[in-house]
C-alpha positions as CSV (number, residue, x, y, z in Angstrom):
1,M,-42.2,29.8,9.2
2,S,-43.6,27.7,12.0
3,E,-44.8,29.4,15.2
4,V,-42.0,27.9,17.3
5,S,-39.3,29.1,14.9
6,A,-40.9,32.5,14.7
7,S,-41.0,32.9,18.5
8,A,-37.3,32.1,18.7
9,G,-36.4,34.8,16.1
10,G,-36.3,32.3,13.2
11,K,-34.0,29.8,15.0
12,P,-35.2,26.6,16.5
13,P,-35.4,26.9,20.3
14,W,-32.8,24.2,20.8
15,A,-30.2,25.8,18.6
16,P,-26.9,26.6,20.4
17,R,-26.3,30.2,21.1
18,G,-22.5,30.0,21.3
19,Y,-20.0,27.2,21.2
20,Y,-21.6,23.8,21.1
21,A,-19.3,21.7,23.3
22,A,-21.6,18.6,23.5
23,Y,-21.4,18.3,19.7
24,D,-17.6,18.5,19.6
25,L,-17.4,15.9,22.4
26,L,-19.6,13.5,20.5
27,A,-18.0,14.2,17.1
28,G,-14.5,14.0,18.6
29,S,-15.1,10.6,20.2
30,V,-16.6,9.2,16.9
31,L,-13.8,10.7,14.8
32,G,-11.2,9.6,17.3
33,L,-12.3,6.0,16.7
34,F,-11.5,6.6,13.0
35,G,-8.1,8.0,14.0
36,A,-7.3,5.1,16.2
37,A,-8.4,2.5,13.7
38,T,-6.2,4.2,11.0
39,S,-3.3,4.3,13.4
40,L,-3.8,0.6,14.3
41,V,-4.0,-0.5,10.7
42,F,-0.9,1.6,9.9
43,N,1.0,-0.2,12.7
44,I,-0.1,-3.6,11.6
45,I,1.0,-3.0,8.0
46,G,4.1,-1.3,9.1
47,A,5.1,-4.2,11.3
48,L,4.9,-6.5,8.3
49,L,7.1,-4.2,6.2
50,V,9.7,-3.1,8.7
51,A,12.2,-5.3,10.6
52,P,11.0,-5.7,14.2
53,P,12.8,-4.2,17.1
54,A,15.2,-6.4,19.1
55,G,13.3,-8.7,21.4
56,L,10.1,-8.7,19.3
57,G,9.1,-11.1,16.6
58,P,7.6,-10.3,13.2
59,D,4.0,-10.6,14.5
60,P,2.0,-7.5,13.4
61,L,0.2,-7.4,16.8
62,N,3.3,-7.1,18.9
63,L,2.5,-3.4,19.3
64,I,-0.7,-4.5,21.0
65,R,1.2,-6.9,23.2
66,V,3.5,-4.2,24.3
67,Y,0.6,-1.8,25.1
68,L,-1.1,-4.7,27.0
69,T,1.9,-4.6,29.4
70,F,0.3,-1.6,31.0
71,P,-2.7,-3.4,32.4
72,L,-1.1,-6.9,32.5
73,G,2.6,-6.5,33.0
74,E,5.4,-8.6,31.4
75,P,3.3,-11.7,30.8
76,A,1.4,-9.8,28.1
77,L,4.6,-9.9,25.9
78,A,4.2,-13.7,25.5
79,T,0.5,-13.9,25.1
80,T,-0.9,-15.8,22.1
81,N,-4.4,-15.6,23.4
82,G,-6.7,-14.2,20.7
83,V,-9.2,-12.9,23.2
84,A,-6.5,-10.9,25.0
85,L,-5.2,-9.4,21.7
86,A,-8.8,-8.5,20.7
87,I,-9.3,-6.8,24.0
88,G,-6.0,-5.0,23.5
89,C,-7.2,-3.8,20.1
90,C,-10.5,-2.6,21.7
91,L,-8.5,-0.7,24.4
92,Y,-6.4,0.9,21.6
93,L,-9.6,2.0,19.8
94,A,-11.2,3.2,23.1
95,T,-8.1,5.3,23.9
96,G,-8.4,6.9,20.4
97,T,-12.0,7.6,21.1
98,L,-11.1,9.5,24.2
99,L,-8.2,11.3,22.6
100,G,-10.2,12.3,19.6
101,I,-12.2,14.7,21.8
102,P,-9.3,17.2,22.5
103,F,-8.2,17.1,18.9
104,Q,-11.7,17.9,17.7
105,I,-12.2,20.7,20.3
106,A,-8.8,22.2,19.5
107,Q,-9.5,22.3,15.8
108,S,-13.0,23.8,16.2
109,K,-12.0,26.3,18.9
110,C,-8.5,27.3,17.7
111,V,-9.0,27.2,13.9
112,P,-12.7,27.8,13.3
113,D,-12.2,29.2,9.9
114,G,-11.1,25.8,8.6
115,D,-7.7,26.7,7.2
116,F,-6.1,23.4,6.4
117,V,-2.5,24.5,6.9
118,K,-3.2,26.0,10.3
119,R,-5.1,22.9,11.3
120,F,-2.2,20.7,10.0
121,K,0.2,22.6,12.2
122,L,-2.1,22.4,15.2
123,V,-2.8,18.6,15.0
124,T,0.9,17.9,14.3
125,G,1.9,19.8,17.4
126,L,-0.9,18.1,19.4
127,A,0.2,14.7,18.2
128,V,3.9,15.3,19.0
129,G,3.0,16.7,22.4
130,L,0.7,13.8,23.2
131,W,3.5,11.4,22.3
132,I,6.0,13.2,24.6
133,V,3.5,13.4,27.4
134,N,2.3,9.7,27.0
135,F,5.7,8.1,26.6
136,Y,8.1,10.2,28.5
137,L,6.2,12.1,31.1
138,I,3.6,9.5,32.1
139,L,4.5,5.9,31.1
140,S,8.3,6.2,31.8
141,W,7.6,6.4,35.5
142,L,4.0,5.1,35.9
143,Q,4.5,1.7,34.3
144,P,7.5,0.8,36.4
145,L,5.7,2.1,39.5
146,L,2.6,-0.1,38.9
147,F,4.0,-3.1,37.0
148,G,7.8,-3.2,37.6
149,G,9.0,-2.5,34.0
150,R,9.2,0.1,31.3
151,W,8.2,-2.1,28.4
152,I,6.2,0.5,26.4
153,V,9.0,3.1,26.5
154,D,11.8,0.5,26.1
155,L,10.3,-1.8,23.4
156,I,8.6,0.6,21.1
157,P,11.2,2.6,19.2
158,W,10.7,6.3,19.5
159,W,10.0,6.7,15.8
160,V,7.2,4.1,15.9
161,G,5.6,5.8,18.9
162,L,5.9,9.2,17.2
163,T,4.6,8.0,13.8
164,T,1.6,6.3,15.5
165,H,0.6,9.5,17.2
166,L,1.2,11.5,14.0
167,V,-1.0,9.1,11.9
168,F,-3.7,9.5,14.6
169,G,-3.5,13.3,14.5
170,W,-3.4,13.5,10.7
171,T,-6.4,11.3,10.4
172,M,-8.2,13.6,12.8
173,L,-7.2,16.5,10.5
174,L,-8.6,14.7,7.5
175,V,-11.9,13.6,9.1
176,Y,-12.5,16.9,10.9
177,P,-14.9,18.2,8.2
178,L,-17.2,15.3,9.0
179,G,-17.5,16.6,12.6
180,V,-18.1,20.3,11.9
181,F,-21.4,21.5,13.4
182,K,-23.8,22.9,10.8
183,P,-26.9,24.3,12.4
184,Y,-30.3,23.4,11.1
185,R,-31.7,25.9,8.7
186,Q,-35.4,25.8,7.7
187,F,-36.0,26.9,4.2
188,E,-39.2,28.8,3.5
189,S,-41.3,27.4,0.7
190,K,-42.3,29.7,-2.0
191,T,-46.0,29.0,-2.4
């Protein structure tokens, strides 16, 4: 064993002594990007397969247009600008990156043993809770206050919003093993 490892009791001196929050922050943000990308692709494919809600055409990026009403207001619903839609997709992915952090932390702190059924229940509850908070406790009053309309809550059917959040949460469940912290272990050579 090296002298540094030996002085630290066999562990590298940088090894975390307890919960490694910085690791879960980074892992959650990276894995949240995967969750958001999966959710976005699910919505694009779903928009092509399901009849659009009243007032929206069959364009698979209408969900992004509706979400763009938060920063842009009602004119976002009519945009055909590819740059604006690309920025909307990037904002969608960035939101998933931020929301992946609490999903990763919750799984690593609440279900550290890795039981799939317990983690499934946890992320499903988190996803449903996130949908309720986002749509009905924040956006229902904040968007009208800031932009004069409730386009997200009114134009996105409840089941689309819920399914979008569930797909995100279930993706976080499936990619969770990729973000589990495994401390470095030095193996001694047998010479």
